[in-house]
SELUM-267321 format. One record per residue (C-alpha): residue in three letters; x, y, z. Coordinates in pm, whole numbers, plus 32768, in hexadecimal, padded with zeros to 4 digits. Last residue first. Layout:
# SELUM-267321
AlaXYZ ...
***
This chain:
# SELUM-267321
GluD199ACC4E454 TrpD247AE0EE495 ArgD2D6ADF8E5F3 MetD341AF4DE672 IleD4A0AFE1E68E ProD510B0CEE79E ArgD658B191E781 SerD78AB1A0E864 GluD8D4B22BE7E5 AlaD868B392E820 GlyD8A7B374E992 ProD986B24FE9F4 IleD8D9B0FBE9FE GlnD871B094EB5C ProD79EB1CFEB74 AsnD6A3B144EA77 PheD5DAB223E990 GlyD6DEB334E990 HisD6B4B39FE828 AlaD53FB351E822 TrpD4F0B472E90C LeuD591B556E809 GlyD462B540E72D GlyD46BB490E5DB ThrD4A0B321E597 CysD425B1C6E5E9 PheD4D8B0CDE503 LeuD3EBAFBFE489 PheD417AE50E4DB ThrD409ACFBE430 ArgD471ABBFE4E7 ThrD56CAAACE49C GlnD575A9C4E5C6 GlyD672A971E6D5 TyrD5E5AA63E7D4 PheD5EAAB76E6CA GlyD6C8AB5DE597 PheD66BAC8FE4D4 GlnD5A7ACEBE39D MetD565AE56E348 ProD42CAEE7E2A9 IleD47BB02FE1F7 SerD36FB13CE206 ProD3CBB1ABE364 MetD53EB1B3E304 ArgD536B2DAE218 AspD52BB3F8E311 ValD63BB35EE3EA GlnD728B2F7E2D5 AlaD81CB419E2EC ProD81CB3F9E467 GlyD895B290E44F GlyD7BAB166E492 AspD8CEB072E4E7 ValD98CB17CE5A8 GlyD850B1B7E670 GlnD875B066E71B LeuD720AFC4E70E CysD62BAF7CE828 AlaD501AE92E823 LeuD385AE9AE823 LeuD276AD9DE7D1 SerD313AC6BE876 LeuD343ACF8E9D3 ProD3FBAC1DEACB AsnD371AC11EC2F GlyD487AC3CED2D CysD39EAC93EE4C TrpD356ADE6EDA7 GlyD394ADFCEC33 ValD4C0AD84EB70 LeuD52DAE17EA26 ProD5DEAD47E920 PheD724ADD5E898 IleD783ADEAE72B ProD8D9AD6CE6CD LeuD9FCAE50E671 LeuDAA9AEBBE532 LeuD982AE5DE459 AlaD9DDADD8E302 GlnD96AAEBDE1E9 GlyD8AAAE3AE0BD AlaD76CAEF4E117 ValD784AE55E26F AlaD86BAD2BE29E LeuD812AC47E3BE GlyD847AC9CE52A GlnD936ABD1E600 TyrD882AAE9E6EB IleD784AB04E7FE SerD71FAA58E940 SerD883A9F1E98E ThrD8B3A8ABEA48 GlyD9E2A83CE984 GlyD9E5A888E812 LeuD9D1A9C1E744 MetDA0AAB0DE7EE GlyD9AAAB77E94C AlaD8D0AC9BE9B0 SerD7D2ABEBEA8B GlyD6B5ACDDEAC8 LeuD6DBAE4FEAF0 ThrD616AF08EBF6 CysD4D0AFB4EBAF IleD485B129EB97 AsnD535B251EC35 ThrD4E9B210EDA2 MetD420B0D6EDEC AsnD2D1B0F8EE9C ThrD2CFAFCDEF86 GlyD1A5AEEDEF40 LeuD047AF6EEF74 IleCF0BAED4F003 GlnCF74AE0DF134 AlaCE3CAD7AF1D6 GlyCE1CAC56F0E8 ThrCDCBAC32EF77 LeuCE27ACDDEE2F PheCF71AD72EE9D LeuCFBEAEB1EDDC SerD124AEEEED6E ValD1C6B042ED38 GlnD2A6B0D0EC2C AsnD34EB218EBD3 AlaD3C3B2F8EABB PheD3DEB470EAC2 GlyD3C1B5AFE9FD AsnD4F2B664E97D ThrD41BB750E8B1 GlyD3A0B80CE9DF ValD37CB762EB30 GlyD255B821EBBD SerD149B77AEAED AlaD1B1B631EA52 AlaD290B5E1E92A GlyD266B46AE911 GlyD2BDB30CE983 IleD1ECB1FFEA27 ValD20DB097EA99 LeuD0ECAFEAEB4B ThrD128AE8DEBD5 ValD008AD9FEC14 TyrCFEDACB7ED3E GlnCFC9AB51EDBB AsnCEC2AAB9ECD6 AsnCFA7AA0EEBDB TyrD02CAA34EA79 ValD0D4A919E9BC ProD1A2A9C8E8B2 SerD15CA968E745 AlaD2A9A96FE68B ThrD349A922E7D9 ValD3ADA9EAE90B ThrD404A905EA2C GlyD332A884EB4A SerD1E8A92CEB95 IleD1C4AA90EB15 SerD12EABBCEBC7 ArgD035AC77EAF1 GluD096AD90EA08 ValD038AEFDE9E5 CysD111AFE5E912 AlaD0EFB159E8D6 LeuD1D4B240E813 SerD191B3A8E7AD ProD244B470E6A0 PheD285B5E2E6D6 GlyD364B675E5C7 SerD2C6B599E4C1 GlyD35DB459E435 SerD25BB37BE4DB TrpD11AB434E52C IleD0ABB313E609 MetD17CB1DEE652 AlaD094B0D7E6E4 ValD0DAAF86E787 PheCFC7AE92E7DB GlyCF5AAD8BE8D3 AlaCE85AC56E90C GlyCD5FACE4E848 AsnCD5CABC9E74D GlyCE1BAC6AE62E ProCF75AC05E6AA GlyCFE4AD70E699 SerD03FAE8CE5B1 PheCFF4AFFDE586 PheD0A5B10BE4BB LeuD01CB26CE496 ProD0C7B308E36B TyrD0F6B47FE347 LeuD039B554E24C ThrD0D1B6A9E20D ThrCFC6B7ADE1C4 GlyD045B8D2E28A GlyD01EB8F9E3FE GluD12FB880E4E6 GlnD05DB8B1E61B AlaD0F9B988E725 IleD180B8E8E861 SerD0E9B948E9B1 GlyCF8CB8FCE92F GlyCF25B791E93F SerD08AB72FE987 ThrD093B5D2E8F7 LeuD0B2B475E98A AsnD010B4D0EAD5 PheD00DB3A2EBBB SerCED4B362EC89 SerCF4EB2B6EDC3 ThrCF19B141EDD5 AlaCDC7B0B3EE2F AsnCCFCAFFEEF35 ValCBB0B073EEA0 LeuCBACB142ED61 ThrCAB3B25DED3F GlyC9D2B26EEC0C SerC87CB25AECAC GlyC852B0E2ECC6 AspC94CB0C4EDE2 SerCA6FB03AED16 SerCB4CAF06ED3B ArgCCADAE95ED91 GlyCD3EAFDDED19 ValCE22B06BEC0B GlnCE55B1D9EBB3 ValCEADB297EA76 SerCEC7B40AEA27 LeuCEAFB4E3E8F1 GlyCE91B65CE8CC ProCEC7B6DAE76C AlaCF6EB82FE757 GlyCE7FB952E745 GlyCDC2B9A9E609 AlaCC68B97FE69B ValCC66B9FCE7FF GlyCC33B920E931 GlyCD88B98AE9B4 GlyCE2CB8B7E8AA AlaCD30B7D7E7FB SerCCCAB698E8AD TyrCCCFB51CE8A8 SerCCC9B41BE9C1 TrpCD11B2A7E98B LysCCACB1AFEA99 ValCD28B047EA8E ValCC64AF42EB53 TyrCCD6ADF5EBE4 SerCC46AC98EBC6 ThrCCB7AB5AEC6F LeuCD00AA76EB47 GlyCC1BAA1DEA24 AspCCC2AB02E927 AsnCBCCAC23E927 SerCC78AD4AE9CC GlnCB92AE6DEA18 TrpCB9CAFBFE96C LeuCB2BB10AE9FE AspCAE6B251E948 PheCB30B3BAE999 ValCADEB528E962 ValCB91B64BEA09 ValCAD0B790E9EE SerCAABB89CE8E3 ProCA6AB796E7D9 ValCAC9B7E5E66F AlaC97CB7F8E5BC ValC886B70EE50E MetC8B2B5CCE5D8 ThrC791B4DDE58B AsnC85FB3C0E4FB TrpC979B3E8E5F5 AsnC897B3A3E71C ValC96DB3E3E84F GlnC922B31FE98A GlyC83BB3ACEA94 ThrC79BB262EAFC AspC869B128EB25 AlaC801B004EA47 ThrC96AAF9BEA07 GlnCA0CAF9CE8B1 ValCA95AE46E857 TyrCC07AE15E809 GlyCC6BAD2DE6ED LeuCD78ADF9E63E AlaCC77AE78E542 AlaCBB0AF14E65C MetCCE6AFC0E6E5 AlaCD3EB03BE587 ThrCBE3B0D1E55C SerCC0DB194E69F IleCD6DB20FE650 GlyCD01B28FE4FA GlnCBD2B331E59B GlyCCBDB410E65D TrpCDC1B440E54C AlaCCE1B497E426 LysCBCCB515E50C PheCC8DB64DE56D GlnCCECB69CE406 AlaCB85B66EE390 ValCB07B742E4B1 ThrCBE5B85BE43C ThrCD0BB90CE4DF ThrCD7DB7E0E5AB AsnCED1B793E510 TyrCFEAB699E510 GlnCF64B620E3C2 AlaCEDFB4C1E398 TyrCF2CB37AE2E7 LysCECFB211E333 ThrCF99B0CFE32D IleCF2BAF87E3C9 ArgCFF4AE47E3F7 MetCF75AD01E48D 
***
């Protein structure tokens, strides 16, 4: 399932604030998640002013497997209308009924919420969302093409190999994030952590600088991927690389592309151009995730600016 919304990187008016905040909420519902009954959640329909405190909502998976809950938090910089958007995401096994996650990951800030100025103006940036549509997982690229885009991906652990319809299981979910967070300027950061859904151990090892690369071989043999297909009439110089979460779990919603195949001159145009690649032996459609400098070094196993995230667009 693919969803596109538009919003300014701005919190001056309640309409601007709601465009991105409520946009995320409606996308989560469309992707098959169910809002929990926790008290204290934001009511977008009755909001008449930019909130001076952090507001939030919680979304539970709904795919028939062991459930987990995603918490989104929204704010205006410093609690003042006109500050930079504040956005964070967190995943937990459950919630306590009052808006707090139980057995959860850290809350990752995807935007500064104040230390970086809003862009202002009237430019509308796309908010891209995709996922299976049954609440099993999602990937979101918010404010794509702006100076401060935010990336979030949640996906269950997969049994066996990645196929057109991956077989998800109850073991854990992997959270992948990227954004320009408070205290790190425009460079921002990218990271991942896995949450076990049962047992005494709650969190998997917090990997430094995002996921590791999957098999990077070419056609044939035991390679998980093969040479990329032509994009916009241009043959890719290098293949795309799958990303692997904790415990070697392959991710099907997010991958890594050599920057040379995106090209700096194409960065601002790529989000609107679906690209088809060979991915685990299948032809899949992705979108190029662009913008903030955090995306340039998405994976340390590919040198610096040569590493860019791409999100499934199906």
